C-alpha atoms as a printed R data frame, in Angstrom:
    type eleno elety resid chain resno       x       y       z
1   ATOM     1    CA   MET     A     1 -12.161   4.997  -8.487
2   ATOM     2    CA   LEU     A     2 -13.407   3.127  -5.434
3   ATOM     3    CA   THR     A     3 -15.117   5.131  -2.693
4   ATOM     4    CA   PRO     A     4 -14.213   4.348   0.899
5   ATOM     5    CA   THR     A     5 -16.844   3.477   3.468
6   ATOM     6    CA   PHE     A     6 -15.478   4.511   6.842
7   ATOM     7    CA   SER     A     7 -16.760   2.924  10.021
8   ATOM     8    CA   ASP     A     8 -15.175   4.292  13.182
9   ATOM     9    CA   GLY     A     9 -12.638   6.058  10.965
10  ATOM    10    CA   GLN     A    10 -11.562   2.867   9.184
11  ATOM    11    CA   ASP     A    11 -12.380   1.139   5.925
12  ATOM    12    CA   ARG     A    12 -11.371  -2.513   6.109
13  ATOM    13    CA   THR     A    13 -13.367  -3.726   3.089
14  ATOM    14    CA   THR     A    14 -13.194  -1.398   0.077
15  ATOM    15    CA   PHE     A    15  -9.440  -1.779  -0.465
16  ATOM    16    CA   ALA     A    16  -8.963  -5.133   1.281
17  ATOM    17    CA   PRO     A    17  -6.557  -6.537   2.195
18  ATOM    18    CA   PHE     A    18  -5.393  -2.945   2.710
19  ATOM    19    CA   VAL     A    19  -7.024  -0.846   5.430
20  ATOM    20    CA   LEU     A    20  -7.575   2.879   4.965
21  ATOM    21    CA   ARG     A    21  -7.802   4.917   8.173
22  ATOM    22    CA   ASP     A    22  -9.022   8.489   8.396
23  ATOM    23    CA   CYS     A    23  -7.260  10.016  11.387
24  ATOM    24    CA   ARG     A    24  -7.607  13.650  10.349
25  ATOM    25    CA   ASP     A    25  -9.565  14.498  13.517
26  ATOM    26    CA   THR     A    26  -6.893  13.190  15.901
27  ATOM    27    CA   ASP     A    27  -3.821  14.687  17.559
28  ATOM    28    CA   TYR     A    28  -1.775  13.353  14.609
29  ATOM    29    CA   PRO     A    29  -3.976  14.270  11.636
30  ATOM    30    CA   ASN     A    30  -3.438  12.058   8.608
31  ATOM    31    CA   VAL     A    31  -4.991   9.405   6.450
32  ATOM    32    CA   ASN     A    32  -3.059   6.179   6.419
33  ATOM    33    CA   LEU     A    33  -2.953   3.053   4.341
34  ATOM    34    CA   GLN     A    34  -1.939  -0.160   6.071
35  ATOM    35    CA   PHE     A    35  -1.282  -3.758   5.106
36  ATOM    36    CA   SER     A    36  -0.557  -6.376   7.745
37  ATOM    37    CA   ASP     A    37  -2.777  -9.278   6.652
38  ATOM    38    CA   HIS     A    38  -0.126 -11.881   5.955
39  ATOM    39    CA   ASP     A    39  -2.689 -14.679   6.154
40  ATOM    40    CA   TRP     A    40  -4.325 -13.079   3.093
41  ATOM    41    CA   ARG     A    41  -0.919 -12.824   1.410
42  ATOM    42    CA   GLU     A    42  -0.235 -16.485   2.070
43  ATOM    43    CA   GLN     A    43  -3.674 -17.575   0.798
44  ATOM    44    CA   HIS     A    44  -3.621 -15.432  -2.358
45  ATOM    45    CA   ILE     A    45   0.048 -15.113  -3.243
46  ATOM    46    CA   GLY     A    46   1.229 -18.310  -1.607
47  ATOM    47    CA   ASP     A    47   4.705 -17.206  -0.677
48  ATOM    48    CA   ASP     A    48   6.425 -14.406   1.152
49  ATOM    49    CA   HIS     A    49   8.415 -13.603  -1.992
50  ATOM    50    CA   ILE     A    50   7.795 -12.644  -5.579
51  ATOM    51    CA   GLY     A    51  10.961 -14.003  -7.119
52  ATOM    52    CA   ASP     A    52  13.682 -12.603  -4.860
53  ATOM    53    CA   TYR     A    53  11.498  -9.730  -3.643
54  ATOM    54    CA   TYR     A    54  10.502 -10.160   0.028
55  ATOM    55    CA   LEU     A    55   6.909  -9.313   0.951
56  ATOM    56    CA   ASN     A    56   7.328  -8.045   4.491
57  ATOM    57    CA   GLY     A    57   5.977  -4.602   5.453
58  ATOM    58    CA   TYR     A    58   8.749  -2.801   3.601
59  ATOM    59    CA   GLY     A    59   8.248  -5.033   0.568
60  ATOM    60    CA   ILE     A    60   4.486  -4.366   0.397
61  ATOM    61    CA   GLN     A    61   5.239  -0.662   0.812
62  ATOM    62    CA   GLY     A    62   7.624  -0.907  -2.144
63  ATOM    63    CA   LEU     A    63   4.901  -2.552  -4.242
64  ATOM    64    CA   VAL     A    64   2.523   0.328  -3.457
65  ATOM    65    CA   ILE     A    65   5.119   2.954  -4.344
66  ATOM    66    CA   ALA     A    66   5.911   1.103  -7.581
67  ATOM    67    CA   ALA     A    67   2.182   0.896  -8.401
68  ATOM    68    CA   ARG     A    68   2.014   4.694  -8.139
69  ATOM    69    CA   GLN     A    69   4.989   5.052 -10.484
70  ATOM    70    CA   LEU     A    70   3.575   2.584 -13.017
71  ATOM    71    CA   ALA     A    71   0.327   4.584 -12.966
72  ATOM    72    CA   GLY     A    72   2.283   7.689 -13.995
73  ATOM    73    CA   LEU     A    73   2.217   9.302 -10.541
74  ATOM    74    CA   GLU     A    74   5.079  10.593  -8.446
75  ATOM    75    CA   PRO     A    75   6.206   7.465  -6.551
76  ATOM    76    CA   ILE     A    76   6.497   9.311  -3.236
77  ATOM    77    CA   ALA     A    77   4.649  12.578  -3.605
78  ATOM    78    CA   ASP     A    78   4.651  15.566  -1.281
79  ATOM    79    CA   GLY     A    79   2.204  14.809   1.492
80  ATOM    80    CA   MET     A    80   3.011  11.090   1.461
81  ATOM    81    CA   GLU     A    81   5.223   9.486   4.111
82  ATOM    82    CA   PRO     A    82   6.153   5.796   3.993
83  ATOM    83    CA   ASP     A    83   6.600   4.519   7.552
84  ATOM    84    CA   SER     A    84   6.539   0.726   7.360
85  ATOM    85    CA   GLU     A    85   8.135  -1.526   9.940
86  ATOM    86    CA   GLY     A    86   8.758  -5.255  10.024
87  ATOM    87    CA   ASP     A    87   5.638  -7.013   8.784
88  ATOM    88    CA   THR     A    88   3.419  -3.923   8.554
89  ATOM    89    CA   CYS     A    89   3.153  -1.638   5.543
90  ATOM    90    CA   LEU     A    90   2.126   1.831   6.705
91  ATOM    91    CA   ILE     A    91   1.971   4.941   4.538
92  ATOM    92    CA   TYR     A    92   0.732   8.304   5.841
93  ATOM    93    CA   PHE     A    93  -0.972  10.944   3.705
94  ATOM    94    CA   THR     A    94  -1.907  14.542   4.403
95  ATOM    95    CA   ASP     A    95  -4.528  14.481   1.626
96  ATOM    96    CA   LEU     A    96  -7.566  12.164   1.569
97  ATOM    97    CA   ASP     A    97  -7.796  12.135  -2.239
98  ATOM    98    CA   MET     A    98  -4.158  11.061  -2.631
99  ATOM    99    CA   ALA     A    99  -4.697   8.354  -0.023
100 ATOM   100    CA   ILE     A   100  -7.783   7.050  -1.841
101 ATOM   101    CA   GLU     A   101  -6.009   7.137  -5.205
102 ATOM   102    CA   THR     A   102  -3.088   5.179  -3.748
103 ATOM   103    CA   ALA     A   103  -5.427   2.731  -1.986
104 ATOM   104    CA   CYS     A   104  -7.196   2.055  -5.309
105 ATOM   105    CA   LEU     A   105  -3.874   1.376  -7.023
106 ATOM   106    CA   ALA     A   106  -2.681  -0.823  -4.147
107 ATOM   107    CA   HIS     A   107  -5.925  -2.805  -4.138
108 ATOM   108    CA   ALA     A   108  -5.818  -3.402  -7.900
109 ATOM   109    CA   MET     A   109  -2.123  -4.323  -7.810
110 ATOM   110    CA   ILE     A   110  -2.287  -6.806  -4.946
111 ATOM   111    CA   HIS     A   111  -5.135  -8.727  -6.647
112 ATOM   112    CA   ASP     A   112  -3.418  -8.963 -10.058
113 ATOM   113    CA   PRO     A   113  -0.456 -11.367 -10.294
114 ATOM   114    CA   ALA     A   114   0.961  -9.617 -13.385
115 ATOM   115    CA   GLN     A   115   0.806  -6.210 -11.693
116 ATOM   116    CA   ARG     A   116   2.350  -7.608  -8.510
117 ATOM   117    CA   SER     A   117   5.248  -9.034 -10.512
118 ATOM   118    CA   ALA     A   118   5.776  -5.798 -12.442
119 ATOM   119    CA   CYS     A   119   5.683  -3.779  -9.228
120 ATOM   120    CA   ALA     A   120   8.069  -6.189  -7.476
121 ATOM   121    CA   ALA     A   121  10.574  -5.867 -10.328
122 ATOM   122    CA   LEU     A   122  10.343  -2.067 -10.330
123 ATOM   123    CA   ALA     A   123  10.466  -1.843  -6.525
124 ATOM   124    CA   ALA     A   124  13.582  -4.034  -6.449
125 ATOM   125    CA   ASP     A   125  15.267  -1.976  -9.182
126 ATOM   126    CA   GLU     A   126  14.435   1.341  -7.474
127 ATOM   127    CA   GLY     A   127  15.083   0.152  -3.900
128 ATOM   128    CA   TYR     A   128  11.550   1.017  -2.824
129 ATOM   129    CA   ASP     A   129  11.607  -1.781  -0.257
130 ATOM   130    CA   ASP     A   130  14.451  -0.012   1.513
131 ATOM   131    CA   ILE     A   131  12.911   3.417   2.133
């Protein structure tokens, strides 16, 4: 498992293009995983779709949830709150370890075309892009 390196409460490199933010010492304590780097998506995936699956914020969120399921985890576990909007994937966690585990899965998935395709198919079937 990858280990985050937080600088000013954020890790922009370990799980890139995802960003992991540790906000546990704020008024709204959580750890959150975010994806909004659509330039990266365009450079590495080349399209805003995988087949018919749209890769906006909700679509990326669906890929992450599907990656959890394909790894044998509860897709949306207690302590995990998907909160994506428009072009930004945003998932909140109450537990740092669950956030790191999910960030590792998301990072591996987004870099592997076969995993992305499998997650897109599962996310479309389960409606994970519409949560």
